[in-house]
C-alpha positions in Angstrom: -0.3 0.0 -0.1 1.3 3.6 -0.9 2.3 6.0 1.8 -0.1 8.7 2.3 1.0 12.4 2.3 0.5 12.4 6.2 1.8 9.8 8.5 -1.5 7.5 9.6 -1.5 7.5 13.5 -3.7 5.2 15.4 -4.5 6.2 19.0 -5.5 3.4 21.5 -6.6 5.0 24.5 -9.7 6.3 26.7 -12.1 9.2 25.9 -12.7 12.6 27.5 -16.0 14.0 26.9 -14.8 17.6 27.4 -11.9 16.9 24.8 -9.0 18.2 26.6 -7.6 14.6 27.3 -7.9 11.1 26.1 -8.5 10.2 22.6 -10.1 13.6 21.6 -6.9 15.3 22.7 -4.7 12.7 20.8 -6.8 13.3 17.4 -6.2 17.2 18.1 -2.5 16.5 18.7 -2.0 14.3 15.6 -3.4 16.6 13.2 -1.5 19.7 14.7 1.6 17.5 14.4 1.0 16.8 10.7 -0.8 13.8 11.0 -4.0 11.8 10.0 -5.6 10.4 13.2 -7.4 7.2 14.0 -8.6 6.0 17.1 -9.4 2.8 19.1 -11.4 3.2 22.5 -10.0 1.2 25.4 -12.3 3.0 28.0 -15.2 5.1 28.2 -14.4 7.8 30.7 -16.9 10.4 32.4 -14.8 13.1 33.1 -14.3 16.9 32.9 -11.6 19.6 33.7 -12.9 18.8 37.3 -12.1 15.2 37.5 -13.3 11.6 36.7 -16.8 10.7 37.6 -16.9 7.0 36.3 -15.2 4.8 34.0 -16.7 2.1 31.6 -14.6 -0.5 30.1 -16.4 -2.3 27.0 -15.8 -6.0 26.5 -12.5 -7.0 25.4 -14.2 -8.6 22.3 -15.3 -5.3 21.3 -11.7 -3.8 21.6 -10.5 -6.8 19.0 -13.2 -5.6 16.5 -11.9 -2.1 16.6 -8.3 -3.2 16.2 -9.2 -5.5 13.4 -11.2 -2.9 11.6 -8.3 -0.6 11.5 -5.5 -2.9 10.7 -7.4 -5.0 8.1 -8.3 -1.6 5.9 -5.6 1.1 6.7 -1.5 0.9 6.7 -0.5 2.2 10.1 2.3 4.4 10.1 2.6 5.0 14.0 0.9 4.0 17.0 0.0 6.1 20.4 -1.2 3.9 23.3 -2.9 5.6 26.3 -5.1 4.2 28.8 -5.4 0.5 29.1 -7.4 0.1 32.6 -6.7 -3.7 33.2 -4.4 -6.8 32.2 -6.9 -8.0 29.7 -6.6 -4.7 27.6 -3.2 -4.6 27.8 -2.7 -8.2 26.8 -5.0 -7.7 23.9 -3.0 -4.4 22.6 0.2 -6.6 23.1 -1.0 -9.2 20.8 -2.0 -6.5 18.3 1.5 -4.8 18.3 3.0 -8.2 17.2 1.0 -8.0 14.2 2.7 -4.6 12.9 5.5 -4.4 11.0 8.8 -3.9 12.9 9.4 -0.4 11.5 6.0 0.9 12.9 7.1 3.3 15.7 4.8 2.7 18.9 4.7 5.2 21.7 3.4 4.2 25.0 2.0 6.8 27.7 1.6 4.4 30.7 -1.5 5.9 32.3 -1.0 4.4 35.4 -1.1 7.3 38.1 -2.4 10.5 37.9 -0.6 13.7 38.6 -3.1 13.8 41.3 -2.1 10.6 42.7 -5.4 8.8 41.7 -4.6 5.4 40.2 -5.9 4.7 36.8 -4.6 1.3 36.1 -5.7 -1.8 38.2 -2.6 -2.9 40.3 -2.7 -6.4 38.7 -2.0 -5.0 35.3 1.1 -3.1 36.4 3.5 -5.9 35.5 1.8 -6.5 32.2 2.4 -3.0 31.3 5.9 -3.3 32.1 6.3 -6.0 29.9 4.6 -4.0 27.2 7.4 -1.3 27.5 9.7 -3.7 26.1 7.4 -4.2 22.7 7.6 -0.3 22.2 9.7 2.4 20.7 9.2 5.2 23.3 7.4 5.5 26.7 6.2 8.6 28.2 5.7 8.2 31.7 5.1 11.1 34.5 7.3 11.1 37.5 4.7 8.9 39.5 4.6 6.2 36.8 8.3 6.3 36.3 8.3 5.4 39.8 5.6 2.6 39.8 7.3 1.1 36.4 10.8 1.0 38.2 9.6 0.2 41.7 11.7 3.2 42.8 11.1 6.2 45.0 9.6 9.2 43.0 12.4 11.4 41.6 12.9 14.7 43.1 14.4 16.5 40.1 15.1 16.0 36.5 18.6 14.7 36.8 17.3 12.1 39.5 14.6 11.0 37.1 16.8 11.0 34.0 19.2 8.4 35.9 16.2 6.3 36.6 15.1 6.3 33.2 18.6 5.1 32.2 18.4 2.0 33.9 14.8 1.6 32.7 15.7 2.1 29.0 18.5 -0.3 29.1 16.6 -3.1 30.8 13.6 -2.7 28.6 15.5 -2.2 25.4 13.4 1.2 24.5 13.6 5.0 24.8 12.1 6.9 27.8 11.0 10.4 27.7 11.3 12.2 31.2 9.1 15.3 31.7 10.1 18.1 33.8 6.7 19.7 33.7 5.6 18.0 36.8 8.5 19.3 39.1 8.5 22.3 41.1 10.9 24.6 39.1 11.3 27.5 36.6 12.4 25.1 34.0 10.1 22.1 32.4 12.6 20.7 30.1 11.8 17.4 28.8 14.6 14.6 27.9 14.7 11.5 25.8 16.9 8.9 27.2 17.7 6.1 24.8 18.4 2.5 25.4 22.1 3.0 24.9 22.1 5.7 27.5 22.4 8.9 25.4 20.4 11.6 26.5 18.9 14.5 24.4 17.4 17.3 26.5 15.1 20.0 25.2 14.9 23.4 27.2 11.4 24.7 28.1 10.1 27.3 30.7 7.2 26.9 33.0 4.2 28.5 32.0 2.0 29.9 35.0 -1.1 28.2 34.3 -3.6 25.8 35.9 -4.6 24.8 32.4 -2.7 21.7 31.9 -5.2 19.0 31.5 -4.1 16.3 29.0 -0.6 17.5 28.5 0.7 13.8 28.6 -1.9 12.5 26.1 -0.9 15.4 24.1 2.8 15.2 23.9 2.6 11.4 23.5 0.3 11.8 20.3 2.5 14.5 18.8 5.6 12.3 19.3 4.1 9.4 17.7 3.1 11.6 14.8 6.6 13.1 14.2 8.1 9.6 14.8 5.8 8.3 12.1 6.8 11.3 9.8 10.3 10.0 10.0 11.9 12.1 12.9 14.4 10.9 15.2 13.3 10.6 18.8 15.4 13.8 19.3 13.7 15.8 16.6 10.6 14.7 17.6 10.7 15.5 21.0 12.0 18.9 20.1 9.5 19.8 17.7 6.6 18.2 20.3 8.0 20.1 23.4 8.1 23.5 21.5 4.6 23.1 20.2 3.1 22.0 23.6 4.8 24.8 25.1 2.8 27.1 22.9 -0.2 25.3 23.5 0.1 25.7 27.1 1.2 29.3 27.0 -2.0 30.0 25.3 -4.5 27.8 27.2 -5.9 30.5 29.5 -7.6 32.1 26.3 -9.6 29.2 25.8 -12.2 29.4 28.7 -13.0 25.8 28.8 -14.1 24.2 31.9 -14.4 25.5 35.7 -11.3 23.2 36.6 -7.9 22.5 35.2 -8.5 23.3 31.5 -7.4 22.0 28.3 -4.3 23.5 26.2 -4.7 25.2 23.0 -3.8 22.3 20.6 -4.4 24.5 17.7 -2.7 27.6 18.6 0.4 26.9 16.4 -1.9 26.0 13.4 -4.0 29.1 13.5 -0.9 31.3 14.2 0.8 29.8 10.9 -2.5 30.0 9.0 -2.9 33.7 9.7 0.7 34.1 8.6 -0.1 32.5 5.2 -3.2 34.6 4.7 -3.0 36.5 1.4 -6.3 38.8 2.3 -5.4 42.6 1.6 -4.4 44.3 4.6 -7.0 46.8 5.7 -4.7 49.6 6.7 -3.5 49.8 2.8 -6.9 51.5 2.1 -9.3 53.9 3.8 -8.8 56.1 6.7 -6.5 55.3 9.6 -8.0 55.4 12.9 -5.9 55.1 16.2 -7.2 52.4 18.4 -7.7 53.1 22.0 -5.8 51.7 25.3 -2.6 50.9 23.6 0.4 49.6 25.4 3.0 52.4 25.3 6.5 51.9 24.3 9.3 52.4 27.0 11.2 54.6 24.3 8.7 57.4 24.2 7.7 59.0 20.9 9.3 62.2 19.9 6.0 64.0 19.2 2.6 63.6 18.2 3.3 62.1 14.6 5.4 59.3 16.1 3.1 58.9 18.8 0.4 58.6 16.1 2.6 56.0 14.4 3.0 54.0 17.6 -0.8 53.9 18.2 -1.4 52.6 14.9 0.6 49.7 15.0 0.4 49.1 18.4 -1.0 45.8 18.4 2.1 44.6 16.3 4.1 45.2 19.2 1.6 43.1 21.3 1.8 40.2 18.6 5.7 40.3 19.0 6.0 39.9 22.9 3.4 37.1 22.6 5.5 35.1 19.8 7.1 31.7 21.1 10.3 32.9 19.7 10.6 35.8 21.8 9.3 33.9 25.0 11.8 31.3 24.7 14.4 33.7 23.9 13.6 35.6 27.1 13.7 32.6 29.1 16.9 31.2 27.6 14.9 28.0 26.5 15.3 29.0 22.6 17.1 26.2 20.7 20.5 27.1 19.5 19.1 26.0 16.0 16.4 28.7 16.2 18.6 31.2 17.2 21.3 30.3 14.7 18.3 30.5 11.9 17.3 33.9 13.1 20.9 35.4 13.3 21.5 34.0 9.6 18.4 35.7 8.3 19.3 39.0 10.4 22.7 39.2 8.8 21.4 39.1 5.6 18.3 41.6 6.4 21.2 44.1 7.7 22.9 43.8 4.3 19.7 45.0 2.6 18.9 47.5 5.4 22.3 49.3 5.3 21.3 50.1 1.7 18.0 51.4 2.4 19.8 53.6 5.2 22.3 54.9 2.6 19.8 55.7 0.5 18.1 57.9 3.2 21.5 59.7 4.0 21.5 60.6 0.3 17.9 62.1 0.4 18.2 63.8 3.9 17.7 67.7 3.8 20.0 68.1 6.6 23.5 67.3 7.5 22.9 65.9 10.8 19.9 63.7 9.3 22.6 62.6 6.6 25.1 61.7 9.0 22.8 59.8 11.4 21.3 57.3 8.3 24.8 57.0 7.1 26.2 55.9 10.7 23.3 53.6 10.9 24.4 52.1 7.3 27.9 51.8 8.6 26.8 50.0 11.9 24.8 47.6 9.8 27.7 46.3 8.2 30.3 46.7 10.9 29.1 46.7 14.4 26.2 44.5 14.2 27.8 42.3 11.6 30.6 41.5 13.8 28.3 40.5 16.6 26.6 38.2 14.2 30.0 36.5 13.0 30.8 36.2 16.8 27.6 33.8 17.3 27.5 32.2 14.0 31.2 31.7 13.9 30.9 31.3 10.2 29.8 33.4 7.2 26.2 33.3 6.1 25.0 29.9 5.6 21.8 30.0 3.9 19.8 32.5 1.4 17.3 34.8 2.3 13.8 33.3 3.5 10.6 34.6 1.6 9.6 36.6 5.0 13.2 38.2 5.0 13.3 39.0 1.1 9.6 40.4 1.5 10.8 42.7 4.2 14.1 43.8 2.5 12.1 44.3 -0.9 9.8 46.7 1.0 12.4 48.8 2.6 14.2 48.9 -0.6 11.1 50.0 -2.6 10.0 52.7 0.1 13.5 54.4 0.3 14.3 54.0 -3.5 11.0 54.9 -5.1 9.1 57.1 -2.6 9.5 60.1 -0.9 12.0 60.6 2.0 9.5 61.0 4.6 7.8 57.6 3.6 11.3 56.0 3.6 12.1 57.3 7.0 8.8 55.9 8.5 9.6 52.4 6.9 12.9 52.1 8.3 11.5 53.3 11.9 10.3 50.1 13.2 13.4 48.3 12.8 15.0 50.7 15.1 12.0 51.4 17.7 10.5 47.7 17.9 14.0 46.4 18.1 14.6 48.5 21.2 11.4 47.8 22.8 12.1 44.1 22.1 15.6 44.7 23.8 14.4 46.3 26.8 11.5 43.8 27.4 14.1 41.1 27.0 16.5 42.7 29.5 14.1 41.9 32.3 15.2 38.2 31.9 19.1 39.0 31.1 21.7 38.1 33.6 25.5 37.2 32.9 24.6 33.8 33.0 21.9 33.8 30.3 22.8 31.8 27.2 22.0 34.9 25.0 23.5 37.5 27.3 25.7 39.4 24.9 23.1 39.6 22.4 20.5 40.9 24.9 22.7 43.3 26.4 23.5 44.9 23.0 19.7 46.0 21.9 18.9 47.0 25.6 22.0 49.3 25.8 22.2 53.0 25.9 24.4 53.4 22.6 21.6 51.6 20.6 18.7 53.4 22.5 20.4 56.7 21.5 20.2 55.8 18.0 16.6 55.0 18.3 15.8 58.4 20.0 17.6 60.1 17.1 15.7 58.2 14.4 12.3 59.0 16.3 13.5 63.2 16.2 13.9 62.8 12.6 10.8 61.0 11.4 8.9 63.4 13.7 10.3 66.3 12.0 9.7 64.6 8.6 6.1 63.9 9.3 5.7 67.5 10.8 6.7 69.0 7.5 5.1 66.5 5.0 1.6 67.1 3.6 -1.4 65.2 4.5 -1.3 62.6 1.4 2.6 62.3 2.1 2.0 61.6 5.8 -0.8 59.0 5.2 1.7 57.1 2.9 4.3 57.3 5.6 1.8 55.8 8.2 1.0 52.9 6.0 4.6 52.4 5.4 5.2 52.4 9.0 2.4 49.9 9.9 3.7 47.7 6.9 7.2 47.5 8.2 5.6 46.7 11.7 3.9 43.8 10.1 7.1 42.5 8.5 8.9 42.8 12.1 6.2 40.4 13.5 6.8 37.8 10.6 10.7 38.5 11.0 10.8 37.3 14.5 8.2 34.4 14.1 9.9 32.9 10.9 12.2 30.8 13.0 9.1 29.1 14.5 7.3 28.5 11.0 9.9 25.8 10.1 8.0 22.4 10.2 
């Protein structure tokens, strides 16, 4: 049978009528991770965000019929196993796994003990689940479940949990994902421990929210999907951890349930869908109206005209702060690969940005303005480029992305084919928004921060002085412009702000 365009992933698990956990969460997670989800029900669970009310386990024969109906018709690319409830169901699932080709990855979320401490598996079935671990490729226990599986005390920190997992992984001949989210610490790192003892750790910061219902189900389903798509365990864990962190970070906005609510499984998909939209931007036609209650910048406007620019594009600043890239950069959990990609694109951006600034220098009506833009062009190629080289440790490694090219093409067009005032407004967000990002991230900075040298530069006084000078110039230019030119400049500023959001976000758009 031919492979489909998406990995076909089977979830074998219990249910959750409110959709936050179990098979309902599994299917959302599989779709979010790029798979086609299928499901076989092991238990009908009457639960919501406040707890479990009752569990009904269908006859084992019906479980067999469900499994047969899938495998007789559909080629399976990956399997996720969740709630098994008892020994009979566990045995039936073990028999089913033996019917699968050896190259089908299987992820087991050993639903034995809830994070609350409630048992979700009969004690008589514990050994059966231990035996099942040797048949799968990856297991994802919480810390209580890891203790039950290994018959050891519950780990008190991530390093202890990893050490325990190493012994279990070696004995079971499988990989174990250790989850730091259940620990009481600022970090919530995950780690995959392979049977050979090697460990790949994925950095993740803790999100202050009570809405984490179904995170174990969601993570294991995403892992199965990414493994089914051909990812290594390390790559699958990296993608799944980052996706789940974004889902948790945006969980509060769902407003589902009165207890511990679900995560936003689709936030990443929605963010990417909006980024891909080709609908015309509304600010490119008609009148521009300043919204109310805009979060104001730390670097103040230079006058009423630059204040209006900020107000018109204030929602873009809010969008930047909420981006997973900025969140992870602040906490230090940003993957080096993502930061390297950003730096690479930024280096290429600055090369074109310097040309835009040089053009403004040639157009500026006063010597002081000419000198300012010329110094900015020089800094792009010298000061900032040197910082990039220090981080990248090599020359530029890739071509410009579509996002980078769209931004730089806009800047070159604005500065080379339009009025000086329009061009000056177009280049301003790169100064102003970068300064706001730097000051925002400075709250997280310390000498021990992995990106300290980068954060300290964009929050430093030298850079801020350049921002203030740019604001003064743009304020003067707008004050002297006619109404039609001022409107084009405002639209150019908003457009550039839109490009800034895309630029910061692009490292998280790589699938």
